[in-house]
C-alpha positions in Angstrom: -0.5 -28.6 -47.6 2.7 -30.7 -47.4 1.6 -32.6 -50.5 1.0 -29.3 -52.4 4.5 -28.1 -51.5 6.0 -31.3 -52.9 7.3 -32.6 -49.5 8.6 -36.2 -49.8 9.7 -36.9 -46.3 7.6 -35.8 -43.3 7.7 -36.1 -39.5 4.4 -35.6 -37.7 4.6 -34.5 -34.1 1.6 -34.8 -31.8 0.8 -34.5 -28.1 -2.0 -37.1 -28.1 -0.6 -40.5 -27.3 -3.8 -42.2 -28.5 -3.8 -40.7 -32.0 -0.1 -41.3 -32.5 -0.3 -44.9 -31.5 -3.3 -45.4 -33.8 -1.5 -43.7 -36.7 1.5 -45.9 -36.1 -0.7 -49.0 -36.2 0.2 -50.1 -32.7 -3.4 -49.6 -31.4 -6.6 -50.3 -33.1 -9.3 -47.6 -33.8 -12.5 -48.8 -32.2 -14.6 -45.6 -32.4 -16.7 -45.7 -35.5 -16.6 -41.9 -35.8 -12.8 -42.0 -36.0 -12.5 -44.7 -38.7 -13.0 -42.4 -41.7 -10.2 -40.1 -40.3 -7.9 -43.1 -39.8 -8.5 -44.2 -43.4 -7.8 -40.7 -44.7 -4.5 -40.6 -42.8 -3.5 -44.0 -44.3 -4.3 -42.8 -47.8 -2.3 -39.6 -47.4 0.6 -41.4 -45.9 1.0 -43.5 -49.0 1.8 -40.3 -51.0 5.0 -39.7 -49.1 8.3 -41.6 -49.6 8.9 -41.5 -45.8 6.5 -40.5 -43.0 7.0 -40.8 -39.2 4.6 -40.2 -36.4 6.2 -39.1 -33.1 4.7 -38.4 -29.6 5.8 -35.3 -27.7 4.8 -33.8 -24.4 2.1 -31.2 -24.4 4.3 -28.3 -23.2 6.6 -29.1 -26.2 3.7 -28.6 -28.5 2.7 -25.1 -27.5 3.3 -23.6 -31.0 0.7 -26.0 -32.6 -1.7 -25.2 -29.8 -1.3 -21.5 -30.4 -2.0 -21.9 -34.1 -5.0 -24.0 -33.4 -6.4 -21.4 -31.0 -5.9 -18.6 -33.6 -7.5 -20.8 -36.3 -10.6 -21.4 -34.1 -11.0 -17.6 -33.7 -11.2 -16.9 -37.4 -14.3 -17.5 -39.5 -13.7 -19.9 -42.4 -15.8 -20.2 -45.5 -15.7 -23.4 -47.5 -14.4 -22.0 -50.8 -12.0 -19.4 -49.3 -8.3 -19.8 -49.8 -6.1 -19.2 -46.8 -2.4 -18.4 -47.5 -0.2 -20.7 -45.6 1.9 -19.3 -42.7 5.7 -19.4 -43.0 7.3 -20.2 -39.7 11.0 -19.8 -39.2 13.0 -21.3 -36.3 15.8 -19.2 -35.0 18.4 -19.6 -32.3 17.9 -16.1 -31.0 14.8 -14.3 -29.8 12.8 -12.5 -32.4 10.8 -9.3 -32.2 7.1 -9.3 -32.7 5.3 -6.8 -35.0 3.6 -4.0 -33.0 0.4 -2.2 -33.9 1.0 1.4 -32.7 -1.8 3.2 -31.1 -2.1 6.9 -30.2 -2.2 7.7 -26.5 -5.8 9.0 -26.7 -7.0 6.0 -28.6 -5.4 3.6 -26.0 -7.1 5.5 -23.2 -10.5 5.2 -25.0 -10.0 1.5 -25.6 -9.1 0.8 -21.9 -11.9 2.9 -20.6 -14.5 1.3 -22.9 -13.4 -2.3 -22.1 -12.9 -1.6 -18.4 -15.9 0.6 -17.6 -18.1 0.6 -20.7 -21.5 -0.8 -21.2 -20.3 -4.3 -20.7 -17.3 -3.5 -18.6 -17.0 -5.8 -15.6 -14.2 -3.6 -14.1 -11.6 -6.3 -14.2 -8.0 -6.1 -12.9 -5.1 -5.0 -15.0 -4.0 -8.4 -16.2 -7.5 -9.5 -17.3 -8.0 -6.1 -18.9 -4.8 -6.5 -21.0 -5.9 -10.0 -22.1 -9.4 -8.8 -23.0 -8.0 -5.9 -25.2 -5.6 -8.3 -26.8 -8.4 -10.8 -27.6 -10.4 -8.0 -29.2 -7.6 -7.4 -31.7 -5.8 -4.3 -30.2 -2.1 -4.2 -29.2 0.6 -1.7 -28.4 4.0 -2.1 -26.9 3.2 -0.9 -23.3 -0.3 -2.3 -23.2 0.0 -4.4 -20.0 1.7 -1.7 -18.0 -0.8 0.9 -19.1 -3.7 -1.4 -18.1 -2.3 -1.8 -14.6 -1.9 1.9 -14.2 -5.4 2.6 -15.6 -7.0 0.1 -13.1 -4.9 1.5 -10.3 -6.4 5.0 -10.8 -10.0 3.9 -11.4 -12.2 5.6 -8.7 -14.8 2.9 -8.6 -12.2 0.1 -8.3 -10.5 2.0 -5.4 -13.8 2.7 -3.6 -15.0 -1.0 -3.9 -11.5 -2.4 -3.2 -10.9 -5.1 -0.7 -10.4 -4.1 2.9 -6.8 -4.1 4.2 -6.5 -6.4 7.2 -2.8 -6.3 7.8 -1.6 -3.6 10.2 0.5 -0.7 8.8 2.7 -0.1 11.8 3.9 -1.9 14.9 1.7 -2.2 18.0 1.7 0.6 20.5 0.4 -0.9 23.8 -1.5 1.4 26.1 -0.9 1.4 29.8 -2.7 3.0 32.8 -0.5 4.0 35.7 -3.1 3.3 38.4 -6.7 2.0 38.8 -9.6 4.0 37.4 -7.4 6.6 35.6 -8.4 5.5 32.1 -11.6 3.8 31.0 -12.6 2.4 27.6 -16.3 2.6 26.6 -18.3 1.0 23.7 -21.7 -0.3 22.7 -22.6 -3.9 22.0 -25.5 -4.5 19.7 -28.1 -4.6 18.4 -28.6 -8.1 19.8 -31.2 -10.4 18.4 -33.4 -11.7 19.7 -34.0 -8.9 22.2 -34.3 -9.5 25.9 -37.7 -10.0 27.8 -37.7 -6.3 28.7 -37.1 -5.2 25.1 -33.4 -4.2 25.5 -31.2 -4.7 22.5 -28.0 -2.8 23.4 -25.3 -3.2 26.1 -23.2 -0.2 27.1 -19.9 -1.4 28.5 -17.0 0.4 30.3 -13.8 -1.2 31.3 -11.0 0.1 33.5 -7.6 -0.2 31.7 -5.7 -1.1 34.9 -7.8 -3.6 36.8 -10.1 -4.7 33.9 -13.1 -3.9 36.1 -16.2 -3.9 34.0 -19.4 -1.8 34.3 -22.3 -2.6 32.0 -26.0 -1.8 31.6 -28.6 -2.6 29.0 -30.8 -0.2 27.0 -33.5 -0.3 24.4 -31.7 2.6 22.6 -28.4 4.1 23.6 -29.1 7.8 23.6 -26.7 10.6 24.4 -28.4 11.3 27.8 -28.3 7.6 28.7 -24.5 7.5 28.1 -24.0 10.6 30.3 -26.1 9.1 33.1 -24.2 5.8 32.8 -20.8 7.7 33.2 -22.1 9.6 36.2 -23.7 6.6 38.0 -21.3 3.8 37.2 -18.0 5.5 37.0 -17.8 8.9 38.6 -20.0 8.3 41.7 -18.2 5.0 42.4 -14.6 5.4 41.4 -14.0 9.1 41.0 -13.4 11.3 38.0 -11.2 9.5 35.4 -8.5 11.3 33.5 -9.5 9.8 30.2 -12.5 7.9 28.7 -11.5 6.3 25.4 -14.3 5.7 22.9 -14.8 5.5 19.2 -16.3 8.2 17.0 -19.9 7.2 17.6 -22.2 10.2 17.8 -24.1 9.0 20.9 -20.9 8.3 22.9 -18.6 11.2 21.8 -21.1 14.1 22.0 -21.3 17.6 23.5 -23.4 16.1 26.4 -20.2 14.2 27.4 -17.9 17.2 27.1 -20.0 19.7 29.1 -20.4 17.6 32.2 -16.8 16.6 32.1 -15.8 20.2 32.7 -18.4 20.7 35.4 -17.2 17.6 37.3 -13.7 18.9 37.5 -15.0 21.7 39.8 -14.9 20.8 43.5 -18.2 22.6 44.3 -20.1 20.6 41.7 -18.8 17.4 43.1 -19.9 18.1 46.6 -23.4 19.1 45.5 -24.0 16.0 43.4 -22.0 13.3 45.0 -24.5 12.3 47.7 -27.5 12.1 45.4 -25.5 10.2 42.7 -24.1 7.7 45.2 -27.5 6.4 46.2 -28.5 6.2 42.6 -25.4 4.3 41.7 -25.8 1.9 44.7 -29.3 1.1 43.6 -28.3 0.3 40.0 -25.3 -1.7 41.2 -27.4 -4.0 43.4 -29.4 -5.0 40.3 -26.4 -5.7 38.0 -23.7 -7.0 40.4 -24.8 -10.6 40.0 -24.5 -10.5 36.2 -21.0 -9.1 36.4 -19.8 -11.0 39.4 -18.6 -13.9 37.3 -16.4 -11.7 35.1 -15.0 -9.7 38.0 -14.0 -12.8 40.0 -12.3 -14.6 37.0 -8.6 -14.6 36.5 -7.6 -12.1 33.8 -4.7 -13.3 31.6 -3.5 -9.8 30.9 -2.9 -8.9 34.6 -2.5 -12.3 36.2 -5.1 -11.6 38.8 -8.8 -11.0 39.2 -10.4 -7.6 38.9 -11.9 -7.9 42.3 -8.5 -8.5 44.0 -7.0 -5.4 42.5 -9.9 -3.2 43.5 -10.7 -4.5 47.0 -7.4 -6.2 48.0 -9.0 -9.7 48.6 -10.8 -12.3 46.6 -14.6 -12.2 46.6 -16.6 -14.9 48.4 -18.5 -16.8 45.7 -21.9 -18.5 46.3 -20.4 -22.0 46.3 -18.2 -21.0 49.3 -21.4 -20.1 51.2 -23.4 -23.2 50.4 -20.4 -25.5 51.0 -18.2 -23.6 53.5 -14.6 -23.3 52.4 -11.6 -23.1 54.7 -11.6 -19.3 54.5 -15.3 -19.1 55.5 -14.8 -21.5 58.4 -11.7 -19.6 59.7 -13.4 -16.2 59.5 -16.5 -17.4 61.2 -14.6 -18.3 64.3 -12.6 -15.1 64.8 -13.9 -12.0 66.5 -14.9 -8.9 64.7 -11.9 -6.9 65.9 -9.6 -9.6 64.6 -11.4 -9.6 61.3 -11.1 -5.8 61.0 -7.4 -6.0 61.7 -6.9 -8.7 59.0 -8.9 -6.6 56.5 -6.8 -3.5 57.2 -3.6 -5.6 56.6 -5.0 -6.7 53.2 -5.8 -3.1 52.3 -2.2 -2.1 53.3 -0.8 -4.7 50.9 -3.0 -3.8 48.0 -0.4 -1.5 46.4 2.1 -4.4 46.2 -0.5 -6.5 44.4 -1.2 -3.8 42.0 2.5 -3.3 41.3 2.8 -7.0 40.6 -0.1 -6.7 38.2 1.7 -3.9 36.4 4.8 -6.0 35.9 2.8 -9.0 34.7 0.8 -6.8 32.3 4.0 -5.3 30.8 5.3 -8.8 30.0 2.0 -9.8 28.6 1.9 -6.7 26.3 5.4 -7.5 25.1 4.4 -11.0 24.1 1.3 -9.6 22.3 3.4 -7.0 20.5 5.9 -9.6 19.2 3.1 -11.7 17.7 1.3 -8.6 16.3 4.4 -7.1 14.7 5.0 -10.2 12.6 1.9 -9.3 10.6 2.9 -5.7 9.9 3.1 -4.5 6.3 4.4 -0.9 6.5 2.5 1.9 4.6 3.9 5.4 4.7 1.8 8.6 4.4 2.9 12.2 3.9 1.2 15.5 4.3 -0.7 16.5 1.1 -1.4 12.9 -0.1 -4.9 11.9 -1.1 -6.3 8.9 0.8 -9.5 6.9 1.1 -11.1 6.2 4.5 -12.7 2.9 5.3 -16.4 2.9 5.9 -17.0 1.4 9.3 -20.1 -0.8 10.0 -21.7 1.8 12.3 -21.6 4.6 9.7 -24.6 5.6 7.7 -22.7 5.0 4.4 -22.5 1.3 5.2 -25.2 0.0 2.9 -24.5 -3.7 2.7 -22.3 -6.3 1.1 -22.2 -4.8 -2.4 -21.8 -1.2 -1.3 -18.4 0.5 -1.5 -15.9 -0.1 1.3 -14.0 3.2 1.1 -15.1 6.8 1.0 -13.3 9.9 -0.1 -10.9 11.1 -1.3 -9.5 13.1 1.7 -6.4 15.2 2.1 -3.8 14.4 4.8 -3.4 17.7 6.7 -1.0 16.3 9.4 0.7 13.0 10.2 0.4 12.5 14.0 2.4 10.1 16.2 1.8 6.4 16.6 -0.2 5.9 13.4 -2.8 8.7 13.5 -3.7 11.0 10.7 -5.4 14.4 10.6 -7.7 14.5 7.5 -9.6 17.1 5.7 -11.8 16.9 2.6 -10.7 18.3 -0.7 -12.9 21.4 -0.4 -11.7 22.1 3.2 -15.2 21.9 4.8 -14.3 19.0 7.1 -11.2 19.9 9.2 -11.4 17.9 12.5 -11.2 14.3 11.3 -8.5 12.3 13.1 -8.4 8.6 12.2 -6.1 5.6 12.6 -3.9 4.9 9.6 -5.1 1.3 9.7 -8.4 2.4 8.2 -6.8 4.5 5.4 -5.3 3.7 2.0 -3.7 5.8 -0.7 -5.8 7.3 -3.5 -4.4 7.5 -7.0 -5.4 10.0 -9.7 
C-alpha cells in the first residue's frame, strides 16, 4: 500500500523483537516457513529510498493491534478491493461516530442478547461488549446495559448471597439464669445412630450456657413440646422467652397454647409432680453425654455452666478413680460440716453470677468490635420492594443451581435493631418478620 501511494521513505514499527531483528539483518531466519516472507520483505525494501525497522513496546502498538483485530473479523475475498483507511493523528481527543438507536430497539437488543435463545444472562459489562461485538452501538450503551441487568428478575433471584452484615452487632443479654433459652435442631445427621436417631434437639440457657439436648428419629411438634416441659419447665421453671427460628415444628401452635397454660398457678401445681419424675428419668440417661460440656470452661462467661447453676464445680470421674485433694478433704469431714460448707457455697453463688455478667459484657464488647469491622450498611424504607433469602430448611431450597432469593415482598414496617416486617405484593401474607441480613433490594 505504501508503494502504491508513492512513499519513498518509510519507518516500520513492530512489537515483535524477533521479526524486527530479522528484518534488520541482525538475526538469521532459521524457520523454513518464514524464509519466503523474509525474502519478500527484502525485495519490497529495495523499492524504497530509505526504510527503517524499529522495535516498540506492545502497549505502544495498540492501534495496530486494534486494526488487526478488526481485519480478522471481516470476511475477505481474494479479488475484492478494500479501500485504505485514513488515520489522522491529533493532539486533542477526537469524537467517535455514533450509530443512534431508538429506545425500543435498544431494549429489544439488550433483552435478546441477555435473555434470548442463547442468552447466558451475563453481567452488564459483558453484555455491553457482546452487543458491541455484534455490530450495535449507541452513546449510553454501557450505562443502559448495567441498568438492564440490575433490573432483571432472574439475575436478582439467582444472585450471590450477601455475607457481609448490614448493621452493627446488637448483643443479647439475659439478666439471670434460666430467663431466656435458645432452641434449635441439629440434623439430619449421617450416618444415623444405632437406634435410628438422626436429629438432635438442643436448648441452651443464655446466662449460664447450660445445655439440654435429646435425640429423635423425627422432630415433631409434640416432641418439641414434651422436650420443653420435661427438660426446661420441670427442672428450671417457666422461662420468660424461648428464642427459636421460624421452623414449623419448633414455632407452632402446640408451643403457644401450653405456654399460656403454664403461666397459670393451678396448672403448675397439678402437673409439676408428674413431670418432675419424667424429667428426672430422662436426665439420668443423658447427663453423662452432656457432663463434658457442662463442666468445661466457657469463654463467654469465664466459668463453667455447672458452677453458675449449682455454686460449685462438679466432681468428674477422674477425681473418683484417683482421689483429688477436694475428695480427700471432704471424705474426712462430718456430714454436718459438709452441709455447712455447701450452704456457704450456695450463699456466694450470686456473687459468682455477677462476676460472670461482667465477664460476659466485656466478651460481647470484644466480639462486637470485631464484627462491626465487616459491616456494609444497607438502608431500607417502608414501601420498598425486597427479595428474601431462601434458607436451607425451606421447601423452596432445591439445590445448588436453584434460585437463592424469593419474592418480591413489600416492606410494611422497619423495626428496631435490623428487623423488617414484610408482606407480599398482593397482601395475602402479612405476619412475616425477618432479619435485614437475609433481605436485599429488588429493582424494577
